[in-house]
C-alpha positions in Angstrom: 88.8 90.5 50.7 90.5 87.2 51.1 94.3 87.1 51.4 94.7 84.1 49.2 93.7 82.6 45.8 93.3 78.9 45.3 93.9 76.7 42.3 93.3 73.1 43.1 93.4 69.9 41.2 91.5 67.5 43.4 90.9 69.9 46.4 87.6 69.8 48.2 85.3 72.9 48.5 85.5 75.2 51.5 82.6 73.5 53.3 84.1 70.0 53.0 85.9 68.4 55.9 88.9 66.3 54.7 90.2 63.8 57.2 93.7 65.3 57.2 93.6 69.0 56.3 96.8 70.8 55.5 97.7 73.0 58.5 97.5 76.7 57.4 100.5 77.3 59.6 102.6 75.2 57.3 101.6 77.4 54.3 102.4 80.5 56.3 105.8 79.1 57.4 106.7 78.2 53.8 105.9 81.7 52.6 107.8 83.4 55.4 110.9 81.2 54.8 110.9 81.8 51.1 110.5 85.6 51.5 113.4 85.8 54.0 115.5 83.6 51.8 114.9 85.6 48.6 115.5 88.9 50.4 118.7 87.4 51.9 120.0 86.5 48.4 119.6 90.2 47.5 121.8 91.3 50.4 119.2 92.2 53.0 120.0 91.1 56.5 117.1 92.0 58.8 113.9 91.0 57.1 110.3 90.9 58.6 107.5 89.1 56.8 103.8 89.5 57.4 101.6 87.0 55.7 98.0 88.0 55.2 95.6 85.8 57.2 94.2 82.8 55.4 90.6 81.9 55.6 90.1 79.4 58.4 87.4 77.7 56.4 90.1 76.7 53.8 90.4 72.9 53.8 93.2 71.5 51.7 94.2 67.9 51.6 97.4 67.4 53.6 100.2 67.2 51.0 102.1 63.9 50.9 105.2 65.9 49.7 107.1 68.9 50.9 105.3 72.1 50.0 107.1 74.2 47.3 106.9 78.0 47.2 107.5 80.2 44.2 107.4 84.0 43.6 104.8 85.5 41.3 107.0 88.6 40.6 110.5 87.2 40.2 112.2 90.6 40.5 110.3 91.8 43.6 111.5 90.8 47.0 110.3 93.7 49.2 106.9 95.4 49.8 103.5 93.8 49.1 103.9 90.7 46.9 102.3 87.4 46.0 103.8 84.0 46.7 102.6 80.7 45.3 102.6 77.5 47.4 102.2 74.3 45.5 101.5 70.7 46.6 102.7 68.1 44.1 101.4 65.1 46.0 98.6 62.6 45.2 96.0 65.4 45.6 97.8 68.4 44.1 96.8 72.0 44.8 98.2 75.5 44.4 97.4 78.5 46.5 98.5 82.1 46.1 99.2 84.1 49.3 99.8 87.8 49.8 102.7 88.9 52.0 104.3 92.1 53.0 108.1 92.0 53.2 110.1 94.7 54.9 113.9 94.8 55.4 116.3 96.9 57.4 120.0 97.2 57.1 122.6 98.1 59.6 124.8 101.2 58.9 127.5 102.8 61.0 126.8 106.2 62.5 128.7 108.5 65.0 128.0 107.8 68.7 128.7 111.5 69.5 129.6 114.8 67.8 133.1 115.1 66.4 134.9 118.1 65.1 136.7 118.2 61.7 140.1 116.5 61.5 139.0 114.0 64.2 140.6 110.6 63.8 137.7 108.1 64.1 138.1 105.1 66.4 135.9 102.0 67.0 134.4 103.7 70.0 133.2 106.6 67.8 130.8 104.6 65.7 127.8 102.2 66.3 125.6 100.2 64.0 121.9 101.3 63.8 119.1 99.8 61.6 117.6 101.8 58.8 114.9 101.0 56.2 116.4 99.0 53.3 114.8 101.5 50.9 116.4 104.5 52.6 118.5 106.7 50.3 122.2 105.9 51.1 124.0 107.5 48.2 127.7 107.8 49.1 127.2 106.4 52.7 129.9 104.1 53.9 128.4 100.8 55.0 131.4 99.0 56.4 132.9 100.1 59.8 136.3 98.9 58.6 136.3 101.6 56.0 135.7 104.3 58.6 137.9 103.4 61.5 141.3 105.1 61.2 140.0 107.8 58.8 139.9 111.5 59.5 136.8 113.7 59.3 136.9 116.4 56.7 134.2 118.4 58.6 132.3 118.5 61.9 129.4 116.0 62.3 126.7 115.5 64.8 125.9 112.4 66.8 123.9 109.9 64.8 125.3 111.1 61.5 126.0 108.4 58.8 129.4 108.8 57.2 129.8 109.5 53.5 132.9 108.9 51.4 133.2 112.6 50.8 133.5 113.2 54.6 136.4 110.9 55.2 140.0 110.9 54.3 143.2 109.3 55.3 144.8 111.0 58.2 147.4 113.6 57.5 150.8 112.1 58.5 152.7 115.2 57.8 151.8 118.9 58.1 153.3 122.0 56.5 156.4 123.0 58.5 157.1 119.5 60.0 160.6 118.2 60.0 160.7 114.8 58.4 163.2 112.1 57.2 163.8 112.1 53.5 164.7 108.8 51.9 166.3 108.4 48.6 168.5 105.9 46.7 168.0 102.5 45.2 169.7 99.2 44.3 170.5 98.5 47.9 171.9 102.0 48.7 169.6 104.2 50.8 170.4 107.7 51.8 168.5 109.5 54.7 168.5 113.2 55.3 166.4 115.8 57.1 163.8 117.9 55.3 160.9 120.3 55.9 157.5 119.6 54.6 155.9 122.4 52.5 152.4 120.9 52.5 150.1 118.6 54.3 150.0 114.9 53.2 148.5 111.5 54.0 150.1 108.2 53.2 150.6 107.9 49.5 150.3 111.7 48.8 152.9 113.5 46.9 154.2 116.6 48.7 156.9 119.1 48.3 159.8 119.2 50.8 162.9 121.3 51.3 166.2 119.4 51.8 167.7 121.1 54.8 171.2 120.3 53.7 171.1 121.6 50.2 168.1 123.9 50.4 166.7 122.2 47.3 162.9 121.8 47.0 161.9 118.3 45.8 158.8 116.2 45.6 158.3 112.9 47.5 155.7 110.3 48.5 154.6 110.2 52.1 155.3 106.8 53.6 153.1 105.1 56.3 155.7 105.8 58.9 155.8 109.5 58.2 159.0 109.5 56.2 159.1 110.8 52.6 160.7 109.0 49.7 162.0 111.6 47.3 162.4 111.2 43.5 
């Protein structure tokens, strides 16, 4: 079964021998470039294109203009698909070529096993390729969204990381002594307190004022202090 379909305006038959035939490698190159470009527009980074072999008996007039490619299935960019290549020169012709397009994407995974509550550093992750059609529901694709986060559970080496498995690190733990900050309008009051629950930056936790014994709520600051209401 041939890997191409030809629609020609003034193209010679297969057994003709035009003086300047169109190199089949040009057609293949146009198809490969178009497939990679279209896949790139859809967000795929690592793309491989295999164009089905063209019949070497195919003799097309060499186009006087740049070859133009166009997809047959506009919405499909991966898998087995057809691409059209058109010559709009003095001797126009159109050929349809079959191609197989595969894509892979890079995702971050753990370089080694880590226990729960581990704080993830740049050395703990590496990028590995996976098939573009792999199911990645909830998987974090950007390393910047992983580094500095804390694991909610133990994971093995090579594990992709999901949103549900990451959290901001706990800056304060139950029983920690912390600085309580209150006040406003240029007047700030600091005092000592004891945390009554774990909390990350931005979390609301209960704390006991060591001076008054009063239990209040406050927001955990990035420096580990707590701003009380």
